[in-house]
C-alpha positions in Angstrom: -54.7 -0.1 -16.2 -56.8 2.7 -17.7 -60.3 2.3 -19.1 -60.7 1.6 -22.9 -62.4 4.9 -23.3 -59.5 6.9 -21.9 -57.0 4.8 -23.8 -58.7 5.4 -27.1 -59.1 9.2 -26.8 -57.1 11.0 -29.4 -54.7 13.8 -28.7 -56.1 15.6 -31.8 -59.5 16.2 -30.1 -58.3 19.5 -28.7 -56.7 20.7 -31.9 -59.9 19.8 -33.9 -62.0 22.0 -31.6 -59.5 24.8 -31.9 -59.7 24.6 -35.7 -63.5 24.8 -35.7 -63.4 27.8 -33.3 -60.9 29.5 -35.6 -63.1 28.9 -38.6 -66.1 30.5 -36.8 -64.2 33.5 -35.7 -62.7 34.2 -39.2 -66.2 33.8 -40.8 -67.7 36.2 -38.3 -64.9 38.8 -38.8 -65.3 38.6 -42.6 -69.1 39.0 -42.4 -68.7 42.0 -40.1 -66.1 43.6 -42.5 -68.4 43.1 -45.4 -71.3 44.8 -43.6 -69.1 47.8 -42.5 -67.5 48.3 -45.9 -70.0 50.8 -47.3 -69.6 52.9 -44.1 -65.9 52.8 -44.0 -65.5 53.5 -47.8 -64.3 57.1 -48.6 -66.6 59.5 -50.6 -67.4 58.6 -54.2 -67.4 62.1 -55.7 -71.1 62.9 -55.2 -72.2 66.0 -53.4 -72.6 65.6 -49.6 -76.3 66.3 -49.8 -76.8 63.4 -52.1 -75.2 60.9 -49.7 -78.2 61.1 -47.4 -81.1 61.0 -49.8 -81.8 57.3 -49.4 -82.9 54.7 -51.9 -84.9 57.0 -54.1 -81.9 59.2 -54.8 -79.8 56.2 -55.6 -82.3 54.9 -58.1 -82.6 58.3 -59.8 -78.8 58.6 -59.9 -78.4 55.1 -61.3 -81.2 55.8 -63.9 -79.6 59.1 -65.0 -76.2 57.4 -65.4 -74.6 59.1 -62.4 -72.0 57.0 -60.4 -73.6 54.9 -57.7 -74.8 51.3 -56.9 -72.1 48.6 -57.1 -68.5 49.3 -58.2 -65.6 46.9 -59.0 -64.0 47.7 -55.6 -67.1 46.3 -53.8 -66.4 42.8 -55.3 -62.9 42.4 -54.0 -63.7 41.5 -50.4 -66.5 39.0 -51.2 -64.4 37.2 -53.7 -61.5 37.0 -51.2 -63.9 35.8 -48.6 -65.2 33.1 -50.9 -61.6 32.0 -51.7 -60.6 31.9 -48.0 -63.7 30.0 -46.9 -63.2 27.5 -49.7 -59.6 26.9 -48.7 -60.5 26.4 -45.1 -63.3 24.0 -46.0 -60.9 22.0 -48.2 -58.4 21.9 -45.4 -61.0 20.7 -42.9 -62.2 18.0 -45.3 -58.6 16.7 -45.7 -58.2 16.6 -41.9 -61.4 14.8 -41.4 -60.5 12.2 -44.0 -57.0 11.6 -42.6 -58.4 11.3 -39.0 -61.1 8.8 -40.2 -58.4 6.6 -41.7 -56.3 6.5 -38.6 -59.1 6.4 -36.0 -59.1 3.5 -33.5 -62.0 4.4 -31.3 -64.6 1.6 -30.9 -67.6 1.7 -33.2 -65.8 3.7 -35.9 -62.6 1.7 -36.5 -61.5 1.2 -40.0 -61.8 -2.4 -41.2 -58.5 -4.3 -40.5 -57.6 -2.2 -37.4 -58.0 -4.0 -34.1 -59.3 -1.7 -31.3 -56.8 -1.1 -28.6 -59.0 -2.7 -25.9 -59.3 -5.8 -28.0 -55.6 -5.9 -28.7 -54.9 -5.6 -24.9 -57.2 -8.6 -24.3 -55.6 -10.6 -27.1 -52.1 -9.9 -25.7 -53.1 -11.1 -22.3 -54.6 -14.2 -23.8 -51.4 -14.9 -25.7 -49.3 -14.6 -22.6 -51.5 -17.0 -20.6 -51.7 -19.6 -23.4 -47.9 -19.4 -24.1 -47.1 -19.7 -20.4 -49.2 -22.8 -20.2 -47.5 -24.2 -23.3 -44.0 -23.6 -21.8 -44.9 -25.1 -18.4 -46.4 -28.2 -20.0 -43.4 -28.5 -22.3 -41.0 -28.3 -19.3 -43.0 -31.0 -17.5 -42.8 -33.2 -20.6 -39.1 -32.6 -21.0 -38.4 -33.4 -17.3 -40.1 -36.8 -17.7 -38.0 -37.6 -20.8 -34.7 -36.3 -19.6 -34.4 -39.1 -17.0 -34.8 -41.8 -19.7 -32.3 -40.5 -22.3 -28.8 -39.0 -22.4 -28.1 -35.3 -22.6 -27.3 -35.3 -26.3 -30.7 -36.8 -27.1 -32.7 -34.1 -25.4 -30.4 -31.1 -26.0 -32.3 -29.7 -29.1 -35.6 -29.8 -27.1 -33.9 -28.2 -24.1 -32.6 -25.4 -26.3 -36.1 -24.9 -27.9 -37.6 -24.7 -24.4 -35.0 -22.2 -23.2 -35.6 -20.0 -26.3 -39.4 -20.1 -25.6 -38.8 -19.2 -22.0 -36.6 -16.3 -22.9 -39.2 -15.0 -25.4 -42.0 -15.4 -22.8 -39.9 -13.6 -20.1 -39.4 -10.6 -22.5 -43.1 -10.6 -23.4 -44.0 -10.5 -19.7 -41.5 -7.6 -19.2 -43.2 -5.7 -22.0 -46.6 -6.3 -20.4 -45.4 -4.9 -17.2 -43.9 -1.9 -19.0 -47.1 -1.3 -20.9 -48.8 -0.3 -17.7 -46.4 2.7 -17.4 -47.2 4.1 -20.9 -49.3 7.3 -20.9 -53.0 6.5 -21.5 -53.2 8.9 -24.4 -50.1 7.4 -26.2 -52.1 4.9 -28.2 -49.3 4.3 -30.8 -46.7 3.3 -28.2 -49.1 1.0 -26.4 -50.3 -0.6 -29.6 -46.7 -1.3 -30.7 -45.9 -2.8 -27.3 -49.0 -5.1 -27.3 -48.2 -6.2 -30.9 -44.7 -7.1 -29.9 -46.0 -9.1 -27.0 -48.1 -11.2 -29.4 -45.3 -11.6 -31.8 -42.9 -12.9 -29.2 -45.5 -15.3 -27.9 -46.1 -16.5 -31.4 -42.4 -17.0 -32.0 -42.1 -19.0 -28.8 -45.0 -21.3 -29.9 -43.5 -21.7 -33.4 -40.2 -22.9 -31.9 -41.8 -25.4 -29.7 -44.1 -26.7 -32.4 -41.1 -27.1 -34.7 -39.5 -29.5 -32.2 -42.7 -31.3 -31.3 -42.5 -34.0 -34.1 -39.0 -35.0 -33.1 -39.9 -35.0 -29.4 -42.8 -37.3 -30.2 -40.5 -39.7 -32.0 -38.0 -39.6 -29.2 -40.5 -40.4 -26.5 -42.7 -42.7 -28.6 -45.1 -43.6 -25.8 -47.1 -45.6 -28.3 -44.1 -47.8 -28.9 -43.0 -48.3 -25.3 -46.2 -47.8 -23.3 -45.6 -50.7 -20.9 -42.2 -49.4 -19.7 -43.6 -45.8 -19.4 -46.6 -47.1 -17.5 -44.4 -49.1 -15.1 -42.2 -46.0 -14.5 -45.3 -43.9 -13.7 -46.7 -46.5 -11.4 -43.3 -46.6 -9.5 -43.3 -42.9 -9.2 -46.9 -43.0 -8.0 -46.0 -45.5 -5.2 -43.1 -43.4 -4.1 -45.3 -40.3 -3.8 -48.0 -42.3 -2.0 -45.3 -43.3 0.5 -44.2 -39.7 1.0 -47.6 -38.4 1.9 -47.7 -39.5 5.6 -44.2 -38.0 6.1 -45.3 -34.7 4.5 -48.4 -34.6 6.7 -46.2 -35.2 9.8 -43.8 -32.4 8.6 -46.7 -30.0 8.2 -48.0 -30.9 11.7 -44.6 -30.1 13.1 -44.5 -26.7 11.4 -47.9 -25.9 13.0 -46.5 -26.8 16.4 -43.1 -25.1 16.1 -43.9 -21.8 14.3 -46.7 -19.3 14.1 -49.7 -20.1 11.8 -48.5 -17.6 9.2 -45.2 -19.6 8.7 -47.0 -22.7 7.3 -49.7 -20.7 5.5 -48.1 -21.1 2.0 -48.4 -24.9 2.1 -51.8 -25.1 3.9 -53.8 -27.8 2.1 -50.9 -29.1 0.1 -51.2 -32.7 1.5 -54.9 -32.8 0.8 -54.4 -31.5 -2.7 -51.6 -34.0 -3.3 -53.9 -36.9 -2.2 -56.5 -35.6 -4.6 -54.1 -35.7 -7.5 -53.0 -39.2 -6.5 -56.6 -40.4 -6.5 -56.9 -39.1 -10.0 -53.6 -40.7 -11.0 -54.8 -44.1 -9.5 -57.9 -44.1 -11.6 -56.1 -43.2 -14.8 -53.2 -45.6 -14.3 -55.8 -48.4 -13.9 -57.5 -47.3 -17.0 -54.2 -47.2 -18.9 -53.4 -50.7 -17.7 -56.8 -52.0 -18.8 -56.5 -50.3 -22.2 -53.1 -51.8 -22.6 -54.4 -55.3 -21.8 -57.0 -54.8 -24.6 -54.3 -53.5 -27.0 -55.9 -50.1 -27.1 -52.6 -48.3 -27.4 -54.0 -44.8 -28.1 -56.3 -44.9 -25.1 -53.6 -46.2 -22.9 -51.3 -43.4 -23.9 -53.9 -40.8 -23.3 -54.7 -42.1 -19.8 -51.0 -42.4 -19.0 -50.4 -38.8 -19.9 -53.2 -37.6 -17.6 -51.8 -39.8 -14.8 -48.3 -38.4 -15.3 -49.6 -34.9 -15.1 -51.4 -35.6 -11.8 -48.3 -37.4 -10.4 -46.1 -34.5 -11.3 -48.4 -32.0 -9.5 -48.6 -34.2 -6.5 -44.8 -34.2 -6.4 -44.8 -30.4 -6.5 -47.3 -30.1 -3.7 -45.5 -32.6 -1.4 -42.1 -31.1 -2.2 -43.4 -27.7 -1.3 -44.0 -28.8 2.3 -40.4 -30.2 2.7 -38.9 -27.1 1.1 -40.8 -24.7 3.3 -39.6 -26.6 6.4 -36.0 -26.2 5.2 -36.5 -22.5 4.5 -37.9 -21.9 7.9 -35.0 -23.7 9.6 -32.5 -21.7 7.5 -34.2 -18.4 8.3 -34.2 -19.3 12.0 -30.5 -20.0 11.9 -29.7 -16.8 10.0 -31.9 -14.4 12.0 -29.3 -13.8 14.9 -26.6 -12.7 12.4 -29.1 -10.4 10.7 -30.1 -8.9 14.1 -26.4 -8.3 14.9 -25.9 -6.6 11.6 -28.9 -4.3 12.2 -27.6 -3.4 15.6 -24.1 -2.6 14.1 -25.8 -0.3 11.6 -27.8 1.4 14.4 -24.6 2.0 16.3 -22.9 3.7 13.3 -26.0 5.8 12.7 -26.2 6.9 16.2 -22.6 8.0 16.2 -23.3 10.5 13.4 -23.6 14.1 14.8 -27.1 15.3 15.0 -26.4 18.4 12.9 -24.7 16.5 10.1 -27.8 15.2 8.5 -31.5 16.0 8.4 -34.4 14.3 10.0 -34.4 11.4 7.6 -31.7 9.5 9.4 -33.3 9.8 12.8 -36.5 8.4 11.4 -34.8 5.4 9.9 -32.9 4.8 13.1 -36.1 4.8 15.1 -37.8 2.5 12.6 -34.9 0.0 12.6 -34.7 0.0 16.3 -38.4 -0.7 16.6 -38.2 -3.6 14.2 -35.2 -5.1 16.0 -36.9 -4.9 19.3 -40.2 -6.3 18.0 -38.4 -9.3 16.3 -36.4 -10.1 19.4 -39.5 -10.0 21.5 -41.4 -12.3 19.0 -38.5 -14.8 18.8 -38.2 -15.0 22.6 -41.9 -15.1 23.3 -42.9 -18.3 21.6 -43.8 -19.5 18.1 -43.1 -17.0 15.4 -42.5 -16.8 11.6 -38.7 -16.8 11.0 -39.0 -15.9 7.3 -41.2 -12.9 8.0 -38.9 -11.8 10.8 -35.8 -12.2 8.7 -37.5 -10.2 5.8 -38.5 -7.4 8.1 -35.0 -7.1 9.7 -33.2 -7.1 6.4 -35.5 -4.6 4.8 -35.1 -2.1 7.7 -31.3 -2.6 7.8 -31.0 -2.1 4.1 -32.9 1.2 4.3 -30.7 2.4 7.1 -27.4 1.2 5.5 -28.3 3.0 2.3 -28.5 6.4 3.9 -25.9 8.6 2.1 -24.7 10.4 5.3 -24.0 7.1 7.1 -20.5 5.6 6.9 -20.9 2.4 5.0 -19.5 -1.0 5.8 -18.2 -2.7 2.6 -19.7 -6.0 3.8 -23.2 -4.6 4.3 -24.3 -5.0 0.6 -23.1 -8.6 0.0 -24.4 -9.7 3.4 -27.8 -8.2 3.0 -28.1 -9.5 -0.5 -27.2 -13.1 0.4 -29.5 -13.1 3.5 -32.4 -11.6 1.5 -32.1 -14.4 -1.1 -33.6 -16.9 1.4 -37.1 -15.4 1.7 -37.0 -14.1 -1.9 -36.3 -17.5 -3.5 -38.8 -19.1 -1.2 -41.5 -16.6 -2.2 -40.8 -17.1 -5.9 -40.9 -20.9 -5.6 -44.1 -20.8 -3.6 -45.9 -18.6 -6.1 -44.7 -20.8 -9.0 -45.9 -24.0 -7.3 -49.3 -22.4 -6.6 -49.6 -21.2 -10.2 -48.6 -24.7 -11.6 -51.2 -26.5 -9.5 -54.0 -24.0 -10.1 -53.2 -22.7 -13.6 -56.6 -23.3 -15.1 -57.9 -20.1 -13.5 -54.9 -18.0 -12.8 -54.8 -14.9 -15.0 -52.1 -12.8 -16.6 -51.5 -10.4 -13.7 -50.1 -13.1 -11.4 -48.1 -14.7 -14.2 -46.5 -11.3 -15.2 -45.4 -10.5 -11.7 -43.9 -13.9 -11.2 -42.0 -13.7 -14.4 -40.7 -10.3 -13.4 -39.6 -11.6 -10.0 -37.7 -14.4 -11.7 -36.1 -12.0 -14.1 -34.8 -9.8 -11.3 -33.3 -12.8 -9.4 -31.6 -13.9 -12.6 -30.0 -10.4 -13.1 -26.3 -9.8 -13.0 -24.9 -8.1 -11.0 -27.5 -8.9 -8.4 -28.2 -6.1 -5.9 -30.1 -5.9 -2.6 -32.8 -3.8 -4.3 -33.3 -6.5 -7.0 -33.7 -9.2 -4.4 -36.1 -7.3 -2.3 -38.1 -6.2 -5.3 -38.3 -9.8 -6.5 -39.6 -10.8 -3.1 -42.3 -8.2 -3.2 -43.4 -9.2 -6.8 -43.5 -12.9 -5.9 -45.7 -12.3 -2.9 -48.0 -10.1 -5.0 -48.1 -12.8 -7.6 -49.2 -15.4 -5.0 -51.9 -13.1 -3.7 -53.3 -12.4 -7.2 -53.2 -16.1 -8.0 -55.1 -16.9 -4.9 -57.6 -14.2 -5.6 -58.2 -15.7 -9.1 -58.8 -19.1 -7.5 -61.3 -17.6 -5.0 -63.0 -15.7 -7.7 -63.5 -18.6 -10.1 -63.4 -21.5 -7.7 -63.0 -24.9 -9.3 -64.0 -24.8 -13.0 -65.2 -28.4 -12.7 -68.9 -28.5 -12.1 -69.5 -32.2 -11.8 -69.4 -34.5 -8.9 -65.9 -34.5 -7.3 -65.0 -38.1 -7.7 -61.7 -39.7 -8.8 -60.0 -36.3 -8.2 -61.4 -34.8 -11.4 -62.0 -31.4 -9.7 -58.3 -31.0 -8.8 -57.2 -32.2 -12.3 -59.4 -29.5 -14.0 -58.2 -26.8 -11.6 -54.5 -27.8 -12.2 -55.0 -27.7 -16.0 -54.5 -31.5 -16.4 -58.0 -31.8 -17.9 -59.5 -29.5 -20.4 -62.6 -27.5 -19.5 -66.1 -28.2 -20.5 -68.4 -26.3 -22.9 -68.7 -22.5 -22.9 -71.4 -20.4 -24.6 -70.3 -19.3 -28.1 -68.6 -16.0 -28.1 -68.2 -15.7 -24.3 -65.0 -14.0 -23.4 -62.3 -15.8 -21.4 -61.7 -14.6 -17.9 -58.7 -12.2 -17.3 -57.2 -12.6 -20.7 -57.0 -16.4 -20.5 -57.2 -18.7 -23.5 -60.4 -18.7 -25.4 -62.6 -21.6 -24.3 -63.2 -22.6 -27.9 -59.4 -23.0 -28.7 -58.8 -26.5 -30.0 -56.2 -28.6 -28.0 -56.8 -31.7 -30.0 -54.4 -33.0 -32.7 -54.8 -32.2 -36.4 -57.7 -29.9 -35.6 -60.0 -32.7 -34.5 -62.5 -31.5 -31.9 -62.3 -32.7 -28.4 -65.5 -33.9 -26.8 -67.3 -30.7 -25.5 -69.4 -32.6 -23.0 -66.7 -33.5 -20.5 -63.1 -32.7 -19.5 -60.3 -34.0 -21.7 -56.8 -34.8 -20.5 -54.7 -32.9 -23.0 -56.5 -34.9 -25.7 -57.3 -37.9 -23.6 -60.8 -39.4 -23.3 -63.0 -38.3 -20.6 -62.3 -39.7 -17.1 -65.0 -42.1 -16.1 -65.8 -43.0 -19.7 -66.5 -46.5 -20.6 -63.7 -48.6 -22.1 -65.1 -48.1 -25.6 -64.9 -44.4 -25.3 -68.6 -43.8 -24.6 -69.7 -41.5 -21.8 -71.8 -43.1 -19.2 -73.3 -40.2 -17.3 -73.1 -36.6 -16.4 -70.4 -34.5 -17.9 -67.9 -32.4 -16.1 -69.8 -29.3 -16.9 -73.0 -30.6 -15.3 -74.7 -31.3 -18.7 -75.7 -34.7 -20.0 -73.6 -36.6 -22.4 -74.9 -38.9 -25.1 -73.7 -42.3 -26.2 -74.0 -41.5 -29.9 -71.3 -42.4 -32.4 -70.3 -38.8 -32.9 -69.1 -38.4 -29.3 -67.1 -41.7 -29.5 -65.6 -40.6 -32.8 -64.6 -37.2 -31.4 -63.1 -38.9 -28.4 -61.2 -41.4 -30.5 -59.8 -38.6 -32.7 -58.4 -36.8 -29.6 -56.2 -39.5 -28.3 -52.4 -39.6 -28.2 -51.7 -35.9 -28.3 -48.1 -34.7 -27.9 -47.5 -32.2 -25.2 -44.3 -30.4 -26.2 -45.5 -26.9 -26.6 -47.8 -25.5 -29.3 -51.6 -25.0 -29.3 -52.0 -28.7 -28.6 -51.1 -28.3 -25.0 -53.5 -25.5 -24.3 -56.5 -26.2 -22.2 -59.9 -24.7 -22.6 -61.6 -22.8 -19.8 -64.6 -24.5 -18.3 -66.5 -21.3 -17.4 -66.8 -17.9 -19.0 -68.4 -16.4 -15.8 -67.2 -16.7 -12.2 -68.2 -20.1 -10.8 -69.3 -20.9 -7.3 -66.4 -20.7 -4.9 -65.8 -24.1 -3.3 -64.6 -24.2 0.3 -60.9 -25.0 0.5 -60.2 -24.4 -3.2 -57.5 -22.0 -2.2 -55.5 -21.1 0.9 -56.1 -17.8 2.6 -54.1 -14.9 1.3 -50.7 -14.4 3.0 -50.3 -11.5 5.4 -48.6 -8.3 4.3 
């Protein structure tokens, strides 16, 4: 990304300087010609001795009527000079006017023209907000799909697929905008505007289906059944937690530390979400007993979000265990394929190719030897070993001078899908459970990795590039979490900190006009229904009342942002107006960032970055 100053510099700056220099040179030449005209003019018929008599002779000649002084020929050049200078001045004025109308540099922009740096920020903000809307809508749809038949949810599944396609294309344009020349303002502006248009279209499609989705789910009408289903799912996840902990301990014993690094801390984070779900399920049950349907629905939605993220975290541990086992079983075949490629490469005559083949042969042989030594020497990382062997083999098999095996391409592609899909899923899980602080960079790389894996025909290069992009996305997301920490600034009770970090709860207050971090949604965006403001003093669960609030909606103590909350009627009214919010897409599902500046990093808020 280039700086705003270099992006807004016009190509016409050089041509403007050249025009001014030309004007100066022409004016100087005309002035010089005017001064030299009397010297260069031929004789005027006077005797030679008169031409040197000075001003007195000229005056006597003029007084006696003799030819001298100014003639009609002397006025030709001044008049022409005036006309030329006037034409150049008019041309320069027209150029200045036209340049002022189209200028986009900060501080001198024409009203109605968004500066390019601001447009870039708005596009990133639209991508982050739309991505959160799509993710929340997918979670809502998954919870409903198990309760109804396929025909009932098909319109909403189609709307979600359309929004996902628009978002994928918008992320692709964002990636492509980095390759546009810094001085090509028009192309970059058009790309950013198209990104915003596609995000807006995705949001409009989801919003159009939201009323029907609300009627289909109708939590207000069937809250007891939905609450019972959420409680059953909660109990099932609580029973899975010890097994996940045992699985993670087994991974630590069997493999190298880097193998289990992607799921480090997953069990603890899942327990944190379950603690939050416990509190909100209890509040939902209490509100239902008091016939407070709106409050019960709001607490139920918050609990469902926490239960869903706990499921993602626990499933990640089991999935990684399966991937490591698969990679371990496929590594011998990959090593055999690499050695077969080495044998074919070594059979090529030395003079047939240049030094490139010999370098790749040496590199592949070194990788094979190192991986075999690691596998035989004790705990190792099967996914990393398989990734290294396949990458070296693909580079060697792609050498033009090497006789190719027709099975090399399909074999390498299928084997490379194991670490690539694992990297994509791992990055997606991390983003889902930490999305309150993950910016547009990680999201864009993850979207591009998914797009490459979904391509047809799928090549080895596509799979390997998707693997690289997914790992970069994970690293960027972890960097964002380390930078901003947990946006919840209050006491970490009832799992509120993890709920805010995972985007289940909205953020607290932000100074007016403060920019969102890394292009994220503006903190003053309104996630509540019908434009009613959510309580600014404490987190809100997608429109739910603040956790820890009293049954009547009042706030008993410190807010999530560390500030004091009041028990006045205005706060209770605002909280009551933000209950029962639908979560199928649209601005209603967008959270608000809790901090406009980097917060204190909390120990254990993110796992260490993966190795290269």
